[in-house]
N, CA, C and O of each residue as an XYZ file, in Angstrom:
612
protein
N     -63.669    -87.358     57.731
C     -63.664    -87.134     58.840
C     -61.811    -87.843     59.182
O     -60.950    -87.339     59.903
N     -61.742    -88.991     58.441
C     -60.051    -89.619     58.809
C     -59.189    -88.942     58.291
O     -57.982    -89.094     58.479
N     -59.816    -87.933     57.420
C     -58.796    -87.195     56.544
C     -58.418    -85.904     57.501
O     -57.326    -85.360     57.661
N     -59.583    -85.633     58.024
C     -58.952    -84.358     59.325
C     -58.150    -84.750     60.107
O     -57.251    -83.948     60.360
N     -58.106    -86.186     60.864
C     -57.556    -86.518     61.561
C     -55.888    -87.028     61.276
O     -54.939    -87.013     62.060
N     -55.937    -87.343     60.258
C     -54.591    -87.547     59.170
C     -53.798    -86.388     59.270
O     -52.720    -86.426     59.864
N     -54.223    -85.376     58.754
C     -53.710    -83.651     58.622
C     -53.620    -83.258     59.954
O     -52.684    -82.486     60.163
N     -54.403    -83.591     61.066
C     -54.243    -82.806     62.286
C     -53.253    -83.494     62.685
O     -52.333    -82.707     62.909
N     -52.890    -84.732     62.932
C     -51.788    -85.750     63.327
C     -50.404    -85.431     62.663
O     -49.289    -85.416     63.185
N     -50.786    -85.174     61.348
C     -49.103    -84.850     60.785
C     -48.796    -83.550     61.353
O     -47.732    -83.360     61.941
N     -49.794    -82.522     61.188
C     -49.622    -81.278     61.552
C     -48.891    -81.115     63.061
O     -47.971    -80.315     63.224
N     -49.429    -82.001     64.187
C     -48.948    -81.989     65.507
C     -47.557    -82.804     65.286
O     -46.625    -82.629     66.071
N     -47.451    -83.726     64.155
C     -46.085    -84.085     64.206
C     -45.064    -83.375     63.680
O     -43.949    -83.507     64.186
N     -45.254    -82.517     62.600
C     -44.277    -81.465     62.135
C     -43.727    -80.554     63.349
O     -42.555    -80.223     63.531
N     -45.131    -80.148     64.333
C     -44.932    -79.163     65.622
C     -43.808    -80.213     66.366
O     -42.599    -80.040     66.207
N     -44.221    -81.046     66.992
C     -43.345    -81.645     67.729
C     -41.993    -81.876     67.193
O     -41.040    -81.741     67.960
N     -41.823    -82.167     66.117
C     -40.261    -82.738     65.390
C     -39.410    -81.077     65.580
O     -38.237    -81.007     65.948
N     -40.293    -79.796     65.239
C     -39.792    -78.839     65.058
C     -39.622    -77.647     66.384
O     -38.830    -76.705     66.353
N     -40.570    -77.962     67.518
C     -40.647    -77.282     68.767
C     -40.488    -77.848     69.876
O     -39.886    -77.240     70.761
N     -41.032    -79.270     70.123
C     -40.903    -79.660     71.383
C     -39.511    -79.905     72.408
O     -38.553    -80.658     72.227
N     -39.740    -79.162     73.305
C     -38.961    -78.952     74.565
C     -38.204    -80.342     75.136
O     -37.048    -80.734     75.299
N     -39.673    -80.882     75.352
C     -39.197    -82.576     76.189
C     -38.141    -83.149     75.087
O     -36.960    -83.275     75.413
N     -38.508    -83.437     74.001
C     -37.775    -84.219     72.811
C     -36.740    -83.887     72.905
O     -35.920    -84.688     73.353
N     -36.211    -82.180     72.414
C     -34.690    -82.043     72.450
C     -34.078    -81.866     73.969
O     -32.856    -81.793     74.097
N     -34.709    -81.816     74.805
C     -34.023    -82.011     76.389
C     -33.742    -83.586     76.453
O     -32.605    -83.884     76.818
N     -34.399    -84.375     76.225
C     -33.945    -85.751     76.350
C     -33.084    -86.315     75.208
O     -32.255    -87.199     75.422
N     -33.309    -85.758     73.920
C     -31.755    -85.886     73.143
C     -30.584    -85.227     73.859
O     -29.489    -85.739     74.093
N     -30.959    -84.135     74.132
C     -29.419    -84.011     74.972
C     -28.806    -84.203     76.103
O     -27.617    -84.133     76.411
N     -30.195    -84.570     76.962
C     -29.435    -85.582     78.429
C     -28.855    -86.675     77.894
O     -27.754    -86.928     78.383
N     -29.312    -87.555     76.875
C     -28.766    -88.772     76.279
C     -27.410    -88.429     75.881
O     -26.519    -89.025     76.486
N     -27.093    -87.649     75.050
C     -26.106    -86.907     74.160
C     -24.992    -86.458     75.571
O     -23.837    -86.878     75.508
N     -25.303    -85.837     76.465
C     -24.223    -85.273     77.056
C     -24.281    -86.370     78.682
O     -23.509    -86.031     79.578
N     -25.099    -87.468     78.898
C     -24.818    -88.392     79.561
C     -23.996    -89.349     79.065
O     -23.208    -90.005     79.746
N     -24.195    -89.466     77.632
C     -23.529    -90.697     76.955
C     -21.730    -90.189     77.239
O     -20.893    -90.980     77.675
N     -21.402    -88.608     76.851
C     -20.484    -88.538     77.014
C     -19.383    -88.590     78.236
O     -18.161    -88.716     78.321
N     -20.663    -88.397     79.273
C     -19.945    -88.367     80.708
C     -19.482    -89.922     81.032
O     -18.396    -90.193     81.545
N     -20.559    -90.980     80.621
C     -20.400    -92.245     80.816
C     -19.165    -92.803     80.023
O     -18.413    -93.678     80.453
N     -19.050    -92.119     78.695
C     -17.888    -92.610     78.084
C     -16.696    -92.067     78.752
O     -15.901    -92.998     78.886
N     -16.230    -91.000     79.220
C     -15.082    -90.555     79.802
C     -14.851    -91.460     81.183
O     -13.757    -91.954     81.460
N     -15.966    -91.595     81.954
C     -16.031    -92.531     83.605
C     -15.718    -93.495     83.278
O     -14.942    -94.051     84.056
N     -16.001    -94.087     82.307
C     -15.847    -95.496     81.937
C     -14.496    -95.932     82.539
O     -14.641    -96.848     83.348
N     -13.442    -95.599     82.397
C     -12.011    -95.606     82.609
C     -11.707    -96.011     84.111
O     -10.721    -96.639     84.495
N     -12.750    -95.528     84.881
C     -12.979    -95.463     86.386
C     -13.899    -96.502     86.747
O     -14.035    -96.680     87.958
N     -14.402    -97.052     86.156
C     -15.694    -98.042     86.211
C     -16.772    -97.270     86.956
O     -17.376    -97.891     87.831
N     -17.099    -95.986     86.726
C     -18.337    -95.326     87.052
C     -18.953    -95.045     85.679
O     -18.560    -95.384     84.563
N     -20.366    -94.109     86.177
C     -21.455    -93.964     85.384
C     -21.583    -92.605     85.940
O     -21.275    -92.214     87.066
N     -22.130    -91.908     84.881
C     -22.720    -90.385     85.302
C     -23.608    -90.255     86.524
O     -23.601    -89.304     87.306
N     -24.542    -91.571     86.600
C     -25.500    -91.359     87.727
C     -24.504    -92.022     89.052
O     -24.914    -91.674     90.159
N     -23.673    -92.625     89.058
C     -23.040    -93.159     89.989
C     -22.071    -91.867     90.717
O     -22.094    -91.693     91.936
N     -21.391    -91.169     89.965
C     -20.844    -90.091     90.391
C     -21.574    -88.926     91.006
O     -21.023    -88.296     91.908
N     -22.901    -88.561     90.538
C     -23.938    -87.779     90.942
C     -24.334    -88.412     92.216
O     -24.241    -87.599     93.136
N     -24.840    -89.854     92.683
C     -25.246    -90.330     93.844
C     -23.724    -90.201     94.936
O     -23.759    -89.659     96.041
N     -22.659    -90.730     94.418
C     -21.631    -90.557     95.421
C     -21.462    -89.235     95.760
O     -20.931    -88.970     96.839
N     -21.828    -88.354     95.010
C     -21.314    -86.881     95.397
C     -22.291    -86.315     96.489
O     -21.977    -85.697     97.506
N     -23.550    -86.664     96.053
C     -24.757    -86.114     97.003
C     -24.365    -86.919     98.173
O     -23.977    -86.167     99.067
N     -24.322    -88.089     98.487
C     -23.911    -88.925     99.327
C     -22.842    -88.096    100.579
O     -22.937    -87.912    101.793
N     -21.786    -87.734     99.473
C     -20.291    -87.352     99.994
C     -21.065    -85.956    100.778
O     -20.995    -85.967    102.007
N     -21.700    -84.916    100.210
C     -21.881    -83.866    100.499
C     -22.847    -83.621    101.583
O     -22.813    -82.649    102.338
N     -23.768    -84.638    101.604
C     -24.897    -84.650    102.799
C     -24.545    -85.355    103.841
O     -25.290    -85.458    104.816
N     -22.931    -86.144    103.747
C     -22.554    -87.084    104.873
C     -23.133    -88.437    105.011
O     -22.500    -89.482    104.859
N     -24.375    -88.338    105.309
C     -25.063    -89.448    105.181
C     -26.816    -89.245    104.955
O     -27.296    -88.151    105.251
N     -27.399    -89.954    104.612
C     -28.626    -89.981    104.019
C     -29.351    -91.062    103.640
O     -28.653    -92.042    103.378
N     -30.616    -91.218    103.516
C     -31.237    -92.593    103.158
C     -31.493    -92.310    101.663
O     -31.676    -91.172    101.233
N     -31.495    -93.277    100.999
C     -31.919    -93.616     99.246
C     -33.127    -92.550     99.564
O     -32.997    -91.442     99.043
N     -34.107    -92.747    100.243
C     -35.489    -91.964     99.979
C     -35.492    -90.435    100.134
O     -36.315    -89.740     99.540
N     -34.557    -89.933    100.942
C     -34.124    -88.875    101.131
C     -33.318    -88.133    100.058
O     -33.337    -86.903    100.027
N     -32.574    -88.890     99.132
C     -31.823    -88.514     98.298
C     -32.916    -87.891     96.912
O     -32.690    -86.905     96.210
N     -34.123    -88.842     96.831
C     -34.802    -88.962     95.693
C     -35.255    -87.262     95.163
O     -35.229    -86.792     94.026
N     -35.542    -86.799     96.095
C     -36.073    -85.257     95.704
C     -34.817    -84.618     95.364
O     -34.696    -84.161     94.227
N     -33.787    -84.516     96.265
C     -33.022    -83.962     95.701
C     -32.150    -84.141     94.289
O     -31.651    -83.258     93.591
N     -32.136    -85.736     94.092
C     -31.527    -86.078     92.748
C     -32.698    -85.935     91.693
O     -32.140    -85.929     90.596
N     -33.869    -85.833     91.544
C     -34.811    -85.934     91.124
C     -34.882    -87.111     90.029
O     -35.183    -86.957     88.845
N     -34.521    -88.404     90.711
C     -34.406    -89.346     89.916
C     -35.609    -90.417     90.557
O     -35.889    -90.434     91.756
N     -36.233    -91.267     89.567
C     -36.999    -92.329     90.142
C     -36.299    -93.080     91.201
O     -35.084    -93.221     91.337
N     -37.205    -93.513     91.889
C     -36.423    -94.617     93.055
C     -36.111    -95.579     92.824
O     -35.408    -96.155     93.655
N     -36.520    -96.355     91.397
C     -35.931    -97.534     91.158
C     -34.523    -97.290     90.433
O     -33.690    -98.196     90.459
N     -34.252    -96.100     89.798
C     -32.691    -95.612     89.221
C     -31.976    -95.616     90.596
O     -30.950    -96.295     90.563
N     -32.186    -95.157     91.561
C     -31.403    -94.672     92.875
C     -31.230    -95.908     93.339
O     -30.079    -96.292     93.546
N     -32.257    -96.704     93.574
C     -31.964    -98.486     94.297
C     -31.175    -99.134     93.317
O     -30.466   -100.029     93.778
N     -31.112    -98.988     92.391
C     -30.247    -99.899     91.457
C     -29.085    -99.359     91.398
O     -28.354   -100.227     90.921
N     -28.480    -98.421     91.605
C     -27.413    -97.557     91.799
C     -26.601    -97.872     92.848
O     -25.429    -98.244     92.902
N     -27.795    -97.560     94.029
C     -27.008    -97.804     95.330
C     -26.895    -99.092     95.618
O     -25.947    -99.362     96.356
N     -27.741   -100.210     95.179
C     -27.219   -101.446     95.266
C     -25.909   -102.025     94.855
O     -25.177   -102.772     95.505
N     -25.731   -101.486     93.520
C     -24.657   -101.853     92.781
C     -23.152   -101.089     93.762
O     -22.103   -101.722     93.881
N     -23.322    -99.892     94.275
C     -22.320    -99.024     94.966
C     -22.240    -99.785     96.234
O     -21.086    -99.901     96.646
N     -23.072   -100.283     96.894
C     -22.777   -100.960     98.183
C     -22.274   -102.079     98.036
O     -21.318   -102.338     98.767
N     -22.742   -103.136     97.038
C     -22.248   -104.334     96.515
C     -20.572   -103.973     95.881
O     -19.868   -104.982     95.825
N     -20.129   -103.113     95.575
C     -18.739   -102.781     95.184
C     -18.034   -102.019     96.535
O     -16.947   -101.520     96.245
N     -18.319   -101.888     97.530
C     -17.833   -101.297     98.707
C     -17.439    -99.861     98.150
O     -16.283    -99.452     98.251
N     -18.437    -99.123     97.565
C     -18.378    -97.969     97.046
C     -19.194    -96.933     98.179
O     -18.900    -95.781     98.497
N     -20.142    -97.660     98.576
C     -20.976    -96.838     99.663
C     -21.268    -98.030    100.729
O     -21.314    -99.216    100.401
N     -21.466    -97.533    102.089
C     -21.787    -98.297    103.079
C     -22.857    -97.898    103.809
O     -23.229    -96.743    103.604
N     -23.523    -98.618    104.703
C     -24.653    -98.825    105.198
C     -24.607    -98.775    106.837
O     -23.998    -99.571    107.553
N     -25.316    -97.763    107.221
C     -25.606    -97.772    108.876
C     -27.045    -97.806    109.056
O     -27.922    -97.342    108.327
N     -27.158    -98.594    110.426
C     -28.550    -98.466    111.029
C     -28.972    -97.240    110.997
O     -28.253    -96.240    110.997
N     -30.342    -97.278    110.964
C     -31.146    -95.890    110.779
C     -32.431    -96.196    111.944
O     -32.755    -97.326    112.309
N     -33.001    -95.035    112.372
C     -33.635    -95.510    113.439
C     -35.294    -96.071    113.065
O     -36.141    -96.487    113.856
N     -35.374    -95.925    111.735
C     -36.335    -96.835    110.844
C     -35.947    -98.127    110.740
O     -34.832    -98.271    110.239
N     -36.520    -99.111    111.057
C     -35.596   -100.377    110.589
C     -35.921   -100.904    109.145
O     -35.442   -101.958    108.728
N     -36.775   -100.096    108.392
C     -36.949   -100.315    107.022
C     -36.352    -99.673    106.444
O     -36.614    -99.849    105.254
N     -35.460    -98.791    106.623
C     -34.410    -98.246    105.865
C     -33.054    -98.057    106.598
O     -32.974    -98.340    107.794
N     -32.015    -97.597    105.924
C     -30.825    -97.589    106.391
C     -30.226    -96.268    106.024
O     -30.736    -95.656    105.086
N     -29.184    -95.750    106.669
C     -28.334    -94.806    106.166
C     -27.227    -94.762    105.295
O     -26.500    -95.699    105.624
N     -26.859    -94.305    104.594
C     -25.975    -94.555    103.331
C     -24.853    -93.426    103.733
O     -25.207    -92.355    104.228
N     -23.378    -93.764    103.466
C     -22.355    -93.207    103.885
C     -21.060    -93.539    102.506
O     -20.900    -94.664    102.032
N     -20.337    -92.418    102.102
C     -19.568    -92.881    101.031
C     -18.256    -93.733    102.035
O     -17.650    -93.342    103.033
N     -18.179    -94.943    101.307
C     -17.096    -95.613    102.072
C     -15.715    -95.180    101.599
O     -15.574    -94.307    100.743
N     -14.871    -95.707    102.082
C     -13.570    -95.211    101.614
C     -12.851    -95.552    100.158
O     -11.968    -94.836     99.686
N     -13.336    -96.697     99.543
C     -13.481    -97.066     98.117
C     -14.411    -96.046     97.235
O     -14.276    -95.843     96.028
N     -15.273    -95.516     98.000
C     -16.162    -94.561     96.927
C     -15.299    -93.354     97.036
O     -15.242    -92.773     95.953
N     -14.567    -92.747     98.034
C     -13.833    -91.710     97.971
C     -12.536    -91.817     97.088
O     -12.023    -90.899     96.449
N     -12.189    -92.872     97.163
C     -10.929    -92.851     96.109
C     -11.563    -93.044     94.660
O     -11.076    -92.474     93.684
N     -12.926    -94.066     94.552
C     -13.320    -93.852     93.059
C     -13.444    -92.119     92.725
O     -12.792    -91.509     91.878
N     -14.161    -91.728     93.374
C     -14.573    -90.242     93.048
C     -12.951    -89.359     92.652
O     -12.720    -88.691     91.643
N     -12.036    -89.637     93.791
C     -10.882    -88.982     93.213
C     -10.292    -89.562     91.929
O      -9.728    -88.780     91.163
N     -10.355    -90.634     91.673
C      -9.878    -91.350     90.497
C     -10.745    -90.897     89.338
O     -10.335    -91.044     88.186
N     -12.148    -90.252     89.642
C     -12.727    -90.125     88.649
C     -12.715    -88.410     88.014
O     -13.344    -87.892     87.091
N     -11.696    -87.860     88.983
C     -11.923    -86.594     88.676
C     -11.355    -85.988     87.193
O     -12.080    -85.234     86.543
N     -10.118    -86.340     86.747
C      -9.882    -86.163     85.256
C     -10.732    -86.480     84.515
O     -11.184    -85.495     83.931
N     -11.393    -87.798     84.114
C     -12.738    -88.016     83.288
C     -13.668    -87.120     83.470
O     -14.014    -86.481     82.476
N     -14.253    -86.861     84.643
C     -15.258    -86.207     85.028
C     -14.949    -84.312     84.357
O     -15.766    -83.563     83.821
N     -13.233    -84.026     84.738
C     -13.269    -82.697     83.961
C     -13.202    -82.661     82.766
O     -13.565    -81.655     82.157
N     -12.700    -83.797     82.113
C     -13.219    -83.870     80.582
C     -14.195    -83.776     79.986
O     -14.208    -83.318     78.843
N     -15.422    -84.249     80.705
C     -16.641    -84.357     80.233
C     -17.191    -82.819     80.458
O     -17.716    -82.103     79.606
N     -16.935    -82.521     81.789
C     -17.715    -81.253     82.092
C     -16.903    -80.384     81.175
O     -17.705    -79.542     80.772
N     -15.487    -80.099     80.524
C     -15.321    -79.239     79.809
C     -15.786    -79.249     78.408
O     -15.671    -78.264     77.678
N     -16.358    -80.464     78.003
C     -16.940    -80.608     76.547
C     -18.259    -80.514     76.739
O     -18.861    -80.624     75.671
N     -19.040    -80.336     77.781
C     -20.504    -80.408     78.038
C     -20.411    -78.390     78.134
O     -21.078    -77.668     77.393
N     -19.617    -77.966     79.014
C     -19.343    -76.522     79.187
C     -19.425    -75.964     77.781
O     -20.182    -75.012     77.592
N     -18.598    -76.549     76.602
C     -18.282    -76.129     75.610
C     -19.345    -76.057     74.732
O     -19.498    -75.058     74.029
N     -20.211    -77.141     74.683
C     -21.225    -77.535     74.153
C     -22.198    -76.486     74.344
O     -22.640    -75.889     73.363
N     -22.619    -76.173     75.658
C     -23.596    -74.943     76.110
C     -23.363    -73.925     75.795
O     -24.236    -73.169     75.367
N     -21.859    -73.524     75.934
C     -21.511    -72.010     76.362
C     -21.589    -71.579     77.546
O     -22.252    -72.214     78.366
N     -20.846    -70.258     77.944
C     -20.987    -69.864     79.300
C     -22.629    -69.620     79.487
O     -23.160    -70.175     80.448
N     -23.322    -68.927     78.729
C     -24.701    -68.689     79.020
C     -25.903    -69.708     79.087
O     -27.013    -69.579     79.605
N     -25.261    -70.903     78.311
C     -26.221    -71.807     78.084
C     -26.049    -72.734     79.335
O     -27.098    -73.185     79.796
N     -24.706    -73.135     80.039
C     -24.491    -73.474     80.829
C     -24.892    -72.897     82.113
O     -25.281    -73.644     83.011
N     -24.822    -71.499     82.292
C     -25.481    -70.783     83.414
C     -26.993    -71.267     83.516
O     -27.516    -71.777     84.507
N     -27.541    -71.022     82.387
C     -29.103    -71.030     82.201
C     -29.395    -72.520     82.836
O     -30.185    -72.557     83.779
N     -28.744    -73.882     82.331
C     -29.265    -75.095     83.203
C     -28.892    -74.979     84.358
O     -29.422    -75.815     85.089
N     -27.913    -74.018     85.071
C     -27.430    -74.278     86.362
C     -28.691    -73.498     87.097
O     -29.268    -73.914     88.102
N     -28.982    -72.338     86.416
C     -30.196    -71.764     87.060
C     -31.682    -72.328     87.223
O     -32.474    -72.323     88.165
N     -31.738    -72.859     85.793
C     -33.019    -73.548     85.804
C     -33.270    -74.716     86.558
O     -34.442    -74.979     86.829
N     -32.114    -75.659     87.043
C     -32.188    -76.758     87.611
C     -32.316    -76.471     89.294
O     -32.882    -77.215     90.095
N     -31.548    -75.034     89.633
C     -31.788    -74.524     90.875
C     -33.349    -74.116     90.925
O     -34.082    -74.705     91.719
N     -33.803    -73.218     90.170
C     -35.136    -73.154     90.042
C     -36.267    -74.000     90.537
O     -37.169    -73.871     91.365
N     -35.791    -75.063     89.563
C     -36.686    -76.371     89.693
C     -36.825    -77.091     91.011
O     -37.836    -77.429     91.626
N     -35.307    -77.264     91.334
C     -35.119    -77.840     92.708
C     -34.173    -77.120     93.735
O     -33.032    -77.570     93.849
N     -34.477    -76.251     94.343
C     -33.759    -75.380     95.221
C     -32.427    -76.064     95.906
O     -31.387    -75.569     96.339
N     -32.859    -77.274     95.827
C     -31.521    -77.931     96.942
C     -30.392    -78.024     95.983
O     -29.297    -78.283     96.481
N     -30.451    -77.879     94.858
C     -29.288    -78.175     93.864
C     -28.775    -76.796     93.872
O     -29.577    -75.864     93.946
N     -27.693    -76.616     93.812
C     -26.827    -75.089     94.312
C     -26.788    -74.616     92.696
O     -26.643    -75.461     91.814
N     -26.923    -73.283     92.415
C     -26.667    -72.783     91.542
C     -25.489    -72.400     91.141
O     -25.364    -71.811     90.068
């Protein structure tokens, strides 16, 4: 019986290594995120922070909890980034109707950071576009839109 479980476990391990889309996607995500982070380091931003700043800028004002389904990030990641961005005066808070929450807006320094990040972001984006190719990049955009229609295709 132990031999059977060993063989089954080994068989699954082989299948995971060769076929697992979750593992491959996590690997791609880490590599692509690291490249964006590397490029953005010169302006003191991370890929997550640029995404959060961009979402707040596009929505004009929002709450951290309202951003969660749009970003598809866990609440703790959003909270950690938002707190740092408020501390750095990249985001500002406005009172909300609900005293337990607050509205977020991009502060002038946040817009300056986004503008300064453009060349670094464009280098990372060009690299990623080359990595995936036109068809692969279009597939990534279409799939993320299909999974979350709030994300433009």
